[in-house]
C-alpha positions as CSV (number, residue, x, y, z in Angstrom):
1,M,63.4,46.1,69.2
2,S,63.3,42.3,69.0
3,Y,62.1,42.0,72.5
4,H,59.3,44.4,71.9
5,Y,58.2,42.4,68.8
6,S,58.1,39.1,70.6
7,S,56.2,40.7,73.4
8,E,53.5,41.9,71.0
9,N,53.3,38.4,69.5
10,K,52.8,36.9,72.9
11,I,50.1,39.4,73.7
12,K,48.3,38.7,70.4
13,R,48.5,34.9,71.0
14,R,47.1,35.4,74.5
15,K,44.2,37.4,73.1
16,V,43.4,34.7,70.5
17,S,43.5,32.0,73.1
18,N,41.2,34.0,75.4
19,S,38.8,34.7,72.6
20,N,38.7,30.9,71.8
21,S,38.1,30.1,75.4
22,N,35.3,32.7,75.4
23,K,33.3,30.9,72.6
24,D,29.7,30.0,73.3
25,P,29.5,26.2,74.0
26,I,25.8,26.1,72.9
27,K,26.6,27.7,69.5
28,T,29.4,25.2,69.1
29,D,27.0,22.3,69.8
30,V,24.5,23.6,67.3
31,V,27.1,23.8,64.6
32,K,28.2,20.3,65.3
33,Y,24.5,19.2,65.3
34,K,23.9,20.8,62.0
35,K,27.0,19.2,60.5
36,E,25.9,15.8,61.8
37,N,22.3,16.4,60.7
38,N,23.5,17.3,57.2
39,K,25.5,14.2,56.9
40,I,22.4,12.2,58.0
41,N,20.2,14.1,55.5
42,R,22.6,13.5,52.7
43,R,22.7,9.8,53.6
44,E,18.9,9.6,53.6
45,I,18.7,11.4,50.3
46,D,21.2,9.0,48.8
47,Q,19.2,6.1,50.1
48,D,16.0,7.6,48.7
49,F,17.6,8.2,45.4
50,Q,18.9,4.7,45.3
51,L,15.5,3.3,46.1
52,E,13.9,5.4,43.4
53,K,16.5,4.3,41.0
54,E,15.9,0.6,41.8
55,L,12.1,1.1,41.6
56,Y,12.5,2.8,38.2
57,Y,14.5,-0.1,36.8
58,K,12.1,-2.6,38.2
59,K,9.2,-0.8,36.6
60,R,11.1,-0.5,33.3
61,D,12.0,-4.2,33.4
62,K,8.4,-5.1,34.1
63,K,7.2,-3.0,31.2
64,R,9.7,-4.6,28.9
65,Q,8.6,-8.0,30.1
66,N,4.9,-7.2,29.6
67,R,5.7,-5.8,26.1
68,Y,7.7,-8.9,25.3
69,C,4.8,-11.1,26.5
70,F,2.3,-9.1,24.5
71,I,4.4,-9.4,21.3
72,K,5.0,-13.1,21.9
73,K,1.2,-13.7,22.4
74,S,0.4,-11.5,19.4
75,I,2.8,-13.4,17.1
76,T,1.5,-16.7,18.4
77,F,-2.1,-15.6,17.7
78,L,-1.2,-14.4,14.2
79,L,0.6,-17.6,13.5
80,V,-2.4,-19.6,14.6
81,I,-4.8,-17.4,12.6
82,T,-2.5,-17.7,9.6
83,F,-2.3,-21.5,9.9
84,V,-6.1,-21.8,10.3
85,A,-6.7,-19.4,7.4
86,T,-4.2,-21.3,5.2
87,I,-6.0,-24.6,5.9
88,F,-9.4,-23.0,5.3
89,A,-8.2,-21.3,2.1
90,S,-6.7,-24.7,0.9
91,V,-10.0,-26.4,1.5
92,V,-12.0,-23.7,-0.2
93,A,-9.6,-23.7,-3.1
94,A,-9.7,-27.5,-3.5
95,I,-13.5,-27.4,-3.5
96,S,-13.6,-24.4,-5.9
97,L,-11.1,-25.9,-8.4
98,K,-12.7,-29.3,-8.4
99,D,-13.5,-30.3,-12.1
100,T,-11.8,-27.1,-13.3
101,P,-10.5,-27.8,-16.9
102,K,-6.8,-27.5,-17.6
103,V,-5.9,-24.1,-18.9
104,T,-4.4,-24.3,-22.4
105,K,-4.0,-21.9,-25.3
106,D,-6.6,-23.9,-27.3
107,L,-9.1,-23.7,-24.5
108,I,-8.7,-19.9,-24.4
109,Y,-8.7,-19.3,-28.2
110,N,-11.7,-21.6,-28.7
111,S,-13.6,-19.6,-26.1
112,Y,-13.2,-16.3,-27.9
113,I,-16.4,-14.2,-28.2
114,S,-15.5,-12.0,-31.1
115,K,-14.7,-13.3,-34.5
116,N,-12.9,-10.2,-35.7
117,I,-9.5,-10.8,-34.2
118,V,-6.6,-8.3,-34.4
119,P,-3.1,-9.7,-33.8
120,V,-1.7,-8.1,-30.7
121,D,1.3,-6.7,-32.5
122,E,-1.0,-4.8,-34.8
123,I,-2.9,-3.1,-31.9
124,P,-1.7,0.5,-31.4
125,N,0.7,0.8,-28.4
126,D,-1.4,3.8,-27.2
127,L,-4.4,1.5,-26.8
128,K,-2.4,-1.2,-25.0
129,N,-0.8,1.3,-22.7
130,A,-4.1,3.0,-22.0
131,I,-5.6,-0.3,-20.9
132,I,-2.7,-1.2,-18.7
133,A,-2.4,2.3,-17.1
134,T,-6.1,2.3,-16.2
135,E,-6.9,-1.4,-15.5
136,D,-3.7,-3.0,-14.3
137,K,-0.6,-0.9,-14.0
138,R,1.5,-3.7,-12.6
139,F,0.4,-6.1,-15.5
140,Y,4.0,-6.8,-16.7
141,K,5.3,-7.3,-13.1
142,H,2.9,-9.8,-11.6
143,K,2.3,-13.5,-12.5
144,G,-1.5,-13.3,-13.0
145,V,-2.5,-12.2,-9.5
146,D,-1.6,-8.8,-8.0
147,F,-1.8,-9.6,-4.3
148,R,-0.8,-6.0,-3.4
149,S,-3.8,-4.7,-5.4
150,L,-6.1,-7.4,-3.8
151,M,-5.1,-6.3,-0.3
152,R,-5.6,-2.7,-1.1
153,S,-9.1,-3.3,-2.6
154,L,-10.0,-5.5,0.4
155,V,-9.0,-2.7,2.9
156,N,-10.8,-0.1,0.8
157,N,-14.0,-2.1,0.6
158,I,-14.0,-2.7,4.3
159,L,-13.2,0.9,5.4
160,S,-14.9,2.8,2.6
161,D,-18.4,3.1,1.1
162,T,-16.9,2.8,-2.4
163,T,-16.1,-0.5,-4.1
164,Q,-12.7,-1.1,-5.6
165,G,-11.8,-4.1,-7.7
166,G,-8.6,-6.0,-7.4
167,S,-8.8,-8.1,-10.6
168,T,-5.9,-8.2,-13.0
169,I,-6.2,-8.2,-16.8
170,D,-5.3,-11.9,-16.6
171,M,-8.2,-12.6,-14.1
172,Q,-10.6,-10.7,-16.4
173,V,-9.6,-12.8,-19.3
174,S,-10.5,-15.8,-17.2
175,K,-13.8,-14.3,-16.2
176,N,-14.7,-13.3,-19.7
177,L,-13.7,-16.5,-21.4
178,L,-13.5,-19.4,-18.9
179,T,-15.8,-18.7,-16.0
180,T,-18.9,-16.6,-15.4
181,E,-20.0,-13.2,-14.2
182,D,-21.2,-14.6,-10.9
183,K,-19.9,-12.7,-7.9
184,T,-18.9,-15.6,-5.7
185,M,-15.8,-16.7,-3.9
186,K,-15.6,-19.8,-6.0
187,R,-15.5,-17.9,-9.2
188,K,-12.9,-15.4,-7.8
189,I,-10.6,-18.3,-6.7
190,T,-11.0,-20.0,-10.1
191,D,-10.1,-16.8,-11.9
192,M,-7.0,-16.4,-9.8
193,Y,-6.0,-20.0,-10.5
194,N,-6.6,-19.7,-14.2
195,A,-4.7,-16.4,-14.3
196,I,-1.6,-18.0,-12.8
197,Q,-1.9,-20.9,-15.2
198,M,-2.1,-18.6,-18.2
199,N,1.2,-17.0,-17.2
200,K,2.8,-20.4,-17.5
201,I,1.7,-21.0,-21.0
202,M,1.3,-17.5,-22.6
203,T,3.3,-14.3,-22.8
204,K,1.9,-11.1,-21.3
205,D,1.3,-9.7,-24.8
206,E,-0.7,-12.8,-25.7
207,I,-2.9,-12.4,-22.6
208,L,-3.3,-8.7,-23.3
209,G,-4.4,-9.6,-26.9
210,S,-7.0,-12.0,-25.6
211,Y,-8.3,-9.3,-23.3
212,L,-8.6,-6.6,-26.0
213,N,-10.1,-8.9,-28.6
214,N,-13.0,-10.0,-26.3
215,I,-13.7,-7.2,-23.9
216,Y,-17.2,-5.6,-24.1
217,F,-17.3,-2.0,-25.3
218,G,-21.0,-1.4,-25.3
219,K,-23.3,-1.0,-28.3
220,A,-23.1,-4.8,-29.0
221,S,-19.3,-4.5,-29.6
222,Y,-17.1,-7.2,-28.4
223,G,-13.4,-6.8,-29.1
224,I,-11.4,-3.8,-30.2
225,A,-11.9,-4.3,-33.9
226,D,-15.7,-4.0,-33.6
227,A,-15.4,-1.1,-31.1
228,A,-13.2,0.9,-33.4
229,K,-15.7,0.5,-36.3
230,T,-18.7,1.2,-34.1
231,Y,-17.5,4.3,-32.3
232,F,-15.1,5.9,-34.9
233,G,-15.7,4.1,-38.2
234,K,-12.0,3.2,-38.3
235,D,-9.7,0.2,-38.5
236,V,-8.2,-0.3,-35.1
237,R,-4.7,0.2,-36.5
238,D,-5.6,3.8,-37.5
239,L,-6.8,5.0,-34.0
240,N,-5.0,8.0,-32.6
241,L,-4.1,8.6,-28.9
242,G,-7.4,10.4,-28.0
243,E,-9.5,7.6,-29.5
244,C,-7.4,4.9,-27.9
245,A,-7.8,6.5,-24.5
246,M,-11.5,6.9,-25.0
247,L,-12.1,3.3,-25.9
248,A,-10.0,2.2,-23.0
249,G,-12.2,4.3,-20.7
250,I,-15.4,2.8,-22.0
251,T,-14.5,-0.7,-20.9
252,N,-14.8,0.5,-17.2
253,N,-18.6,0.9,-17.5
254,P,-19.9,0.6,-21.1
255,A,-23.5,1.3,-20.1
256,R,-22.5,4.8,-18.9
257,F,-19.4,5.7,-21.0
258,M,-20.9,4.8,-24.4
259,Q,-22.4,8.2,-24.2
260,H,-20.0,10.7,-25.8
261,D,-20.1,13.3,-22.9
262,E,-19.4,10.7,-20.3
263,A,-16.8,9.0,-22.5
264,K,-14.9,12.3,-22.9
265,R,-14.8,12.9,-19.2
266,R,-13.6,9.3,-18.7
267,Q,-11.0,9.9,-21.4
268,K,-9.3,12.6,-19.3
269,V,-8.9,10.2,-16.4
270,V,-7.3,7.6,-18.7
271,L,-4.9,10.2,-20.2
272,K,-4.0,11.4,-16.8
273,H,-3.0,7.8,-15.8
274,M,-1.0,7.5,-18.9
275,Y,0.9,10.7,-18.3
276,N,1.5,10.0,-14.6
277,Q,2.9,6.5,-15.5
278,G,5.2,7.9,-18.2
279,Y,3.4,6.5,-21.3
280,I,2.9,10.0,-22.8
281,T,4.3,13.5,-22.6
282,Y,2.6,16.5,-21.2
283,E,2.2,17.9,-24.7
284,Q,0.6,14.7,-25.9
285,Y,-1.7,14.8,-22.9
286,K,-2.8,18.3,-23.6
287,D,-3.3,17.7,-27.3
288,A,-5.5,14.6,-26.7
289,V,-7.6,16.4,-24.0
290,N,-8.2,19.4,-26.2
291,D,-9.1,17.2,-29.2
292,P,-13.0,16.7,-29.2
293,T,-12.6,13.1,-30.3
294,P,-16.1,12.8,-31.8
295,F,-17.9,9.5,-32.2
296,K,-18.9,8.4,-35.7
297,S,-22.5,9.1,-34.5
298,E,-21.6,12.6,-33.4
299,I,-20.2,13.5,-36.8
300,A,-23.2,12.1,-38.6
């Protein structure tokens, strides 16, 4: 049995060796060629990939360098422009402020237009809040000039057909009492300077009192005391929320809003500002809007 098994194994090994010897040599060469060609192709692909990778990083680095150069040039340009603008502004300011009198309390009080003066602590809070909410909501935060508001108005006036003012209450006090109504750069710079000086010698409430006691309300009424009598036949201390909001609205454009229908429409805008800024509740807003708030002339 063992002999028979070994003989079979020999026969099988002989067949295998014969079959290997009978392989097609051309086919074997083709297989070898393909293997070699695949190795070459892989090598070329790796080289191409490496080249693309290097090219990508070169482009990326070049873009970064160009971006850096652009940023550097832009910053340099802005610094130069800022420097030139600062020098120009300094020269203009120096020319504009030449011979400008020193701002003092006496200078301001002696320049009052109205003779019926109401102490600021006797003016209703609703009236003061209505003016601040409508005219200068950052009044208690800035030092006379609200540069944020100035920039916003400048951009608006350049990009829009509408005109938006950037004057603060402090600057309006300067315009009403210390300078003129002329729409010039010199007057604007002077008002800014005066407003800053006011904040050094007066409290915000004193500045607000100067504003309310001299602002024009239409119908030959200067100051809140005259306006309360003219429009409502009341002492200013007795004004309610709706009346305070209406008078605050009239100051925006007295020629237009001294008419009751227009004043009532403007009153809603003032009340909305007061509500949005937290000065009044929604119930107070609704009650004041629904109140007809007639003028003295309307009742008569």
